[in-house]
C-alpha positions in Angstrom: -49.3 -6.2 2.7 -50.5 -2.6 2.7 -48.6 -1.9 5.9 -45.5 -3.5 4.4 -45.8 -1.4 1.3 -46.3 1.7 3.4 -43.1 0.9 5.5 -41.1 0.4 2.3 -42.0 3.8 1.0 -41.2 5.3 4.4 -37.8 3.6 4.2 -37.3 5.0 0.7 -37.8 8.5 2.2 -35.1 7.9 4.7 -32.8 6.4 2.0 -33.2 9.4 -0.2 -31.7 11.7 2.4 -28.3 10.5 1.3 -28.5 11.6 -2.4 -30.4 14.7 -1.4 -27.6 15.9 1.0 -24.8 14.8 -1.3 -26.1 16.6 -4.4 -27.1 19.7 -2.5 -23.5 20.0 -1.3 -22.2 19.8 -4.9 -24.4 22.7 -6.1 -25.0 24.8 -3.0 -21.4 26.0 -3.1 -21.6 27.1 -6.8 -23.5 30.2 -6.0 -21.2 31.1 -3.1 -17.9 30.6 -5.0 -17.3 34.4 -5.5 -18.0 35.0 -1.8 -15.7 32.2 -0.6 -13.0 33.3 -3.1 -13.2 36.8 -1.6 -13.2 35.8 2.0 -10.5 33.2 1.8 -8.4 34.9 -1.0 -8.6 31.8 -3.2 -7.3 31.3 -6.7 -9.5 30.0 -9.5 -7.8 26.6 -9.3 -8.4 26.4 -5.5 -12.1 27.2 -6.1 -12.4 24.5 -8.8 -10.8 22.1 -6.3 -13.5 23.0 -3.7 -16.0 21.3 -6.1 -13.7 18.8 -7.8 -12.0 17.7 -4.5 -15.4 16.8 -3.1 -16.2 14.8 -6.3 -12.7 13.3 -6.2 -13.1 12.0 -2.7 -16.5 10.5 -3.6 -15.4 9.0 -6.9 -12.4 7.2 -5.4 -14.5 5.5 -2.7 -17.8 4.8 -4.4 -17.1 1.2 -5.5 -15.3 0.6 -2.2 -18.4 2.0 -0.4 -20.7 -0.2 -2.4 -18.7 -3.4 -1.5 -18.4 -2.3 2.1 -22.2 -2.5 2.4 -22.0 -6.1 1.1 -19.5 -7.1 3.8 -20.5 -5.1 6.8 -24.3 -4.6 6.2 -25.9 -1.7 4.4 -27.6 -0.1 7.4 -24.3 0.1 9.4 -22.3 1.5 6.5 -25.2 4.0 5.7 -25.3 5.2 9.3 -21.6 5.8 9.6 -21.3 7.3 6.2 -24.1 9.8 7.2 -22.4 10.4 10.6 -19.0 11.3 9.1 -20.7 13.4 6.3 -22.3 15.5 9.1 -19.1 15.9 11.0 -17.0 16.9 8.0 -19.7 19.3 6.9 -19.2 21.1 10.3 -15.4 21.1 9.8 -15.9 22.7 6.3 -18.0 25.5 8.0 -15.2 26.1 10.5 -12.4 26.3 7.9 -10.0 29.3 8.2 -8.1 28.7 4.9 -8.5 27.2 1.5 -6.2 24.3 2.4 -8.4 23.5 5.4 -11.5 23.8 3.4 -10.3 21.6 0.5 -9.0 18.9 2.9 -12.4 18.9 4.7 -14.3 18.9 1.4 -12.3 15.8 0.2 -13.1 14.0 3.4 -16.8 15.1 3.1 -16.8 13.5 -0.4 -15.2 10.3 1.0 -17.9 9.9 3.6 -20.6 10.6 1.1 -19.4 7.7 -1.0 -20.3 5.2 1.7 -23.9 6.5 2.3 -24.9 7.2 -1.4 -24.0 3.7 -2.7 -26.0 2.1 0.1 -29.1 4.1 -1.0 -29.0 2.8 -4.5 -28.3 -0.8 -3.4 -31.1 -0.7 -0.8 -33.6 0.4 -3.4 -32.6 -2.6 -5.6 -33.0 -4.9 -2.6 -36.2 -3.4 -1.0 -38.0 -3.1 -4.3 -37.5 -6.5 -6.2 -40.7 -6.1 -8.2 -40.1 -4.5 -11.6 -42.7 -1.8 -11.5 -42.1 -0.8 -7.9 -38.4 -0.7 -8.4 -38.7 1.4 -11.5 -40.9 3.8 -9.5 -38.4 4.0 -6.6 -35.5 4.5 -9.0 -37.5 7.3 -10.7 -37.8 9.0 -7.3 -34.1 8.6 -6.8 -33.4 10.4 -10.1 -35.9 13.1 -9.2 -34.1 13.6 -5.9 -30.8 14.1 -7.6 -32.3 16.8 -9.7 -34.4 18.5 -7.1 -31.3 18.6 -4.8 -29.3 20.4 -7.5 -32.0 23.1 -7.7 -32.4 23.4 -3.9 -28.6 23.8 -3.7 -28.6 26.6 -6.2 -31.4 28.6 -4.6 -30.4 27.9 -1.0 -26.8 28.7 -1.8 -27.8 32.1 -3.1 -29.9 32.9 -0.1 -27.3 31.8 2.5 -24.4 33.5 0.8 -26.3 36.8 1.2 -27.4 36.2 4.8 -25.9 38.7 7.2 -25.5 37.2 10.7 -22.8 36.8 13.3 -21.7 33.8 11.2 -20.5 34.5 7.6 -23.2 33.4 5.2 -21.0 31.0 3.2 -20.3 29.0 6.4 -24.0 28.4 6.9 -23.9 26.5 3.6 -22.1 23.8 5.4 -23.6 24.1 8.9 -27.1 23.6 7.5 -26.2 19.9 7.0 -25.7 19.3 10.7 -29.4 19.4 11.9 -30.5 17.5 8.7 -27.8 14.9 9.2 -28.7 14.4 12.9 -32.4 13.9 11.9 -31.3 11.4 9.2 -29.2 9.4 11.6 -32.2 9.1 14.0 -34.4 7.9 11.1 -31.8 5.4 9.8 -31.6 3.9 13.3 -35.3 3.7 13.6 -36.6 2.7 10.2 -33.9 1.1 8.1 -33.7 -2.7 8.1 -30.3 -4.5 8.0 -29.5 -6.5 5.0 -27.7 -9.9 4.7 -24.0 -9.7 4.8 -21.5 -11.5 2.6 -19.6 -13.9 4.7 -16.5 -16.1 4.2 -15.0 -13.8 1.6 -12.1 -11.5 1.9 -12.3 -7.8 0.9 -10.3 -6.9 -2.2 -7.8 -4.6 -0.6 -5.3 -4.6 -3.5 -8.1 -3.7 -5.9 -9.1 -0.9 -3.6 -5.6 0.5 -3.6 -5.3 0.4 -7.4 -8.7 2.1 -7.8 -7.7 4.9 -5.3 -4.3 5.5 -7.0 -5.7 5.5 -10.5 -8.8 7.7 -10.1 -7.1 10.0 -7.6 -4.1 10.6 -9.8 -6.2 11.1 -13.0 -8.7 13.6 -11.6 -6.2 15.6 -9.5 -4.0 16.0 -12.5 -6.8 17.3 -14.7 -8.1 19.7 -12.0 -4.8 21.2 -10.9 -2.8 20.8 -14.1 -4.7 23.4 -16.1 -4.3 26.0 -13.4 -0.5 25.6 -13.5 -0.3 25.6 -17.3 0.1 21.8 -17.5 3.5 21.4 -15.8 5.5 18.1 -16.3 4.3 16.6 -13.0 0.6 16.9 -14.1 1.3 15.2 -17.4 3.2 12.4 -15.6 0.4 12.1 -13.0 -2.2 12.0 -15.8 -0.4 9.2 -17.6 0.2 7.3 -14.3 -3.5 7.6 -13.4 -4.6 6.3 -16.8 -2.1 3.3 -16.6 -3.1 2.4 -13.1 -6.8 2.6 -13.9 -6.3 0.2 -16.9 -4.3 -2.1 -14.6 -7.1 -2.0 -12.1 -9.6 -3.1 -14.7 -7.5 -6.1 -15.8 -6.8 -7.0 -12.2 -10.5 -7.1 -11.6 -11.1 -9.0 -14.8 -8.6 -11.7 -13.7 -10.1 -12.0 -10.2 -13.6 -12.2 -11.7 -12.5 -15.1 -13.9 -10.9 -16.9 -11.0 -14.0 -16.3 -8.8 -11.9 -14.4 -6.2 -14.7 -11.9 -5.4 -13.1 -8.7 -6.7 -14.1 -5.2 -5.8 -15.8 -4.8 -9.2 -17.4 -7.7 -11.0 -16.4 -7.1 -14.6 -19.1 -9.4 -15.9 -21.3 -6.4 -15.8 -19.3 -4.7 -18.5 -20.2 -7.6 -20.9 -23.7 -6.2 -20.9 -23.6 -3.9 -23.9 -26.6 -1.9 -22.8 -25.2 -1.4 -19.3 -22.0 -0.1 -20.8 -23.8 2.3 -23.3 -25.9 3.6 -20.4 -22.8 4.3 -18.3 -21.3 6.3 -21.2 -24.5 8.3 -21.6 -24.3 9.1 -17.9 -20.7 10.1 -18.2 -21.2 12.7 -21.0 -24.5 14.0 -19.6 -23.2 14.7 -16.1 -20.1 16.3 -17.6 -22.0 19.1 -19.3 -24.7 19.3 -16.7 -22.4 19.9 -13.7 -20.2 22.3 -15.7 -23.2 24.2 -17.0 -24.5 25.0 -13.6 -21.1 26.2 -12.5 -20.5 28.3 -15.6 -23.8 30.1 -15.7 -23.6 31.0 -12.0 -20.1 32.5 -12.4 -21.2 34.3 -15.6 -24.3 35.8 -14.0 -22.4 37.2 -11.0 -19.4 38.4 -13.0 -21.0 39.4 -16.3 -24.3 41.1 -15.6 -23.1 41.5 -12.0 -26.1 40.2 -10.1 -26.1 39.3 -6.5 -25.7 35.7 -5.2 -29.3 35.8 -3.9 -30.7 37.0 -7.2 -28.6 34.4 -9.0 -30.2 31.7 -6.9 -33.7 33.0 -7.7 -32.9 32.9 -11.4 -33.1 29.1 -11.1 -36.7 29.0 -9.7 -38.2 28.7 -13.3 -35.6 26.0 -14.0 -36.9 24.1 -11.0 -40.5 24.4 -11.9 -40.1 23.5 -15.5 -37.8 20.6 -14.6 -40.4 19.1 -12.2 -43.2 19.5 -14.7 -41.3 18.0 -17.6 -40.0 15.1 -15.4 -43.6 14.2 -14.3 -44.8 14.4 -17.9 -41.8 12.4 -19.2 -42.4 9.6 -16.7 -45.7 8.9 -18.3 -44.6 9.4 -21.9 -41.7 6.9 -21.4 -44.2 4.0 -21.3 -45.2 4.7 -24.9 -42.2 6.4 -26.4 -39.2 5.0 -24.5 -35.8 6.6 -25.1 -37.3 9.0 -27.7 -38.4 11.1 -24.7 -34.8 11.5 -23.6 -33.7 12.4 -27.1 -36.4 15.0 -27.2 -35.1 16.4 -24.0 -31.6 16.6 -25.4 -33.0 18.5 -28.4 -34.6 21.1 -26.0 -31.3 21.4 -24.1 -29.5 22.0 -27.5 -31.9 24.8 -28.4 -31.4 26.3 -25.0 -27.6 26.4 -25.4 -27.8 27.9 -28.8 -30.2 30.6 -27.7 -27.9 31.4 -24.7 -25.0 31.8 -27.0 -26.9 34.0 -29.4 -29.1 36.0 -27.0 -27.2 36.4 -23.7 -25.3 39.6 -23.5 -23.5 41.6 -20.8 -26.6 43.5 -19.7 -28.8 42.4 -16.8 -31.9 40.9 -18.5 -33.6 38.8 -15.8 -36.6 37.6 -17.8 -34.5 36.4 -20.7 -31.9 34.8 -18.4 -34.6 33.0 -16.4 -36.5 31.8 -19.5 -33.4 30.3 -21.2 -32.1 28.7 -18.0 -35.7 27.5 -17.5 -35.7 26.0 -21.0 -32.6 24.0 -20.0 -34.5 22.7 -17.0 -37.4 21.7 -19.2 -35.2 19.6 -21.4 -33.1 18.2 -18.6 -36.2 17.1 -16.7 -36.8 14.7 -19.6 -33.3 13.2 -19.4 -31.5 13.3 -16.1 -34.0 11.5 -13.7 -34.2 8.5 -16.1 -30.5 7.8 -16.8 -30.2 5.7 -13.6 -33.0 3.4 -14.8 -31.2 3.0 -18.2 -28.0 1.9 -16.5 -29.6 -0.4 -14.0 -32.0 -2.0 -16.4 -31.7 -5.8 -16.3 -29.0 -5.8 -13.6 -29.6 -8.7 -11.2 -30.1 -8.0 -7.5 -26.9 -9.9 -6.6 -25.0 -7.1 -8.3 -26.7 -4.4 -6.3 -23.7 -3.1 -4.4 -21.3 -3.3 -7.4 -23.7 -1.7 -9.9 -24.6 1.0 -7.4 -20.9 1.8 -6.9 -20.1 1.7 -10.7 -23.1 4.0 -11.5 -22.2 6.5 -8.8 -18.5 6.4 -9.7 -19.2 7.2 -13.3 -21.6 10.0 -12.3 -19.0 11.6 -10.0 -16.1 11.1 -12.4 -18.2 12.8 -15.0 -19.0 15.7 -12.7 -15.4 16.1 -11.7 -14.3 15.9 -15.4 -17.0 18.4 -16.3 -15.7 20.9 -13.7 -12.1 20.2 -14.7 -12.4 20.0 -18.5 -15.4 22.1 -19.5 -14.9 24.4 -16.5 -11.3 24.6 -17.6 -12.4 25.7 -21.0 -14.6 28.3 -19.4 -11.9 29.7 -17.0 -9.2 29.6 -19.6 -11.3 31.9 -21.8 -11.6 34.6 -19.1 -8.7 36.8 -20.2 -9.9 39.9 -18.4 -12.2 40.6 -15.5 -14.8 42.1 -17.8 -18.4 41.3 -18.6 -17.5 40.7 -22.3 -14.8 38.3 -21.3 -17.1 36.2 -19.1 -19.7 36.1 -21.9 -17.1 34.8 -24.4 -16.0 32.2 -21.8 -19.6 31.1 -21.3 -20.0 30.7 -25.1 -16.9 28.4 -25.3 -18.2 26.4 -22.4 -21.6 25.9 -23.9 -20.0 24.8 -27.2 -18.0 22.1 -25.2 -21.3 21.1 -23.6 -23.0 20.7 -27.0 -20.1 18.3 -28.0 -20.8 16.2 -24.9 -24.5 16.3 -25.7 -23.9 14.8 -29.2 -22.2 11.8 -27.5 -25.1 11.3 -25.1 -27.5 11.2 -28.1 -25.3 8.7 -29.9 -25.3 6.4 -26.8 -29.1 6.6 -26.5 -29.6 5.9 -30.2 -27.6 2.7 -29.8 -29.7 1.5 -26.9 -33.0 -0.4 -27.2 -36.1 1.3 -25.9 -37.7 3.3 -28.7 -41.4 3.6 -29.2 -41.7 0.0 -30.6 -40.4 -1.8 -27.5 -40.9 0.8 -24.8 -43.7 -1.3 -23.2 -41.2 -4.1 -22.7 -38.6 -2.0 -20.8 -38.3 -0.8 -17.2 -40.2 2.3 -17.9 -40.2 4.7 -15.0 -43.8 5.6 -14.1 -44.1 8.0 -11.2 -47.7 7.4 -10.2 
């Protein structure tokens, strides 16, 4: 049994390469945005699309990717998802124009959808025991957060690197050796899972999902840059209508037992739905914040990309420390730990609005960004556990796809909406203008934070019944 346990945790290490690479590639580009914009002569909208296009490609295919693992086998889908992620990363690094880069980034996001959903589903299947699964999910949440910090610091370092290859291209090329190593490990260590047989894949549902999400997110991302032209409003309305149509299509197929892309029975679970909404609003402000503060630091105080990356080191240390402490406090205090983390984030945002100025104050900047990490370490790693609490194993692929879809839609919406508030507030290329834009973005983040707190307050899991929940205990 000991050997089996050891092999399962080794498999978990391999599984976590997918979310690690995926999230690193969201945030590693943040630091390099000014550099890429300069080298490829990009507009603000094109630069937003570098991030949002990646999230769009991922969000559109996450539920499809989750179901593909059910039909084709999780190991096979995981392997080919990682393979194409590695290939498209290389293509991103070779891009000669913004059009080429954005197309490659979209395809990179698509490939990531197939590998990331398998990682969540494999955790649910390989760790059926409640305590062990909670611990594994905790490490998954930690990986998401650690990857975000690695992306920020590594992005700053690589953007400033002076070699025969432009530094920003190394941001993408670095995925190649890691991806090759991951492919070898997947082949060697990952077990294959049982496939669903005798059931047709829901192709019509997949097309509706792609049309709805794609139209909606693209309209939000590009519409603001163009001053909301008629086509963007029409596309936004179309995307919303098609998304609603998709849900009712899936509901009808669920009732008729036709094996739809997304089993809508999951949405009858009130706590699952509230958890998804908490994820939606939290990732909106989290992703947007990391973008806004990076752009502010490089264009307001005017620090280098490398220094900007180093500003996030206290953030990483405090995040890790608070996450480890919170994992133990959760057993006794439940969701109150997450609410306390949100309070710390709120204090951090208010202090940044009041105390950040246009001068270069490295200690102050690092402390207040670090305070955000302290609070976020008590929240972000444990949202996955809230969403997947009490979800049966038979829903592994579907729930993984739904969770990841909400997370990526939230990140794309955060970049598009809150990031849009930020960029719309930059009236002049001056430090004062970027500070004003950051303030407006932080206020929008606080509004999202209020919604996260409201969702958590409606969920069970306070100090009274914390011992009866799936408390994440990172031992």
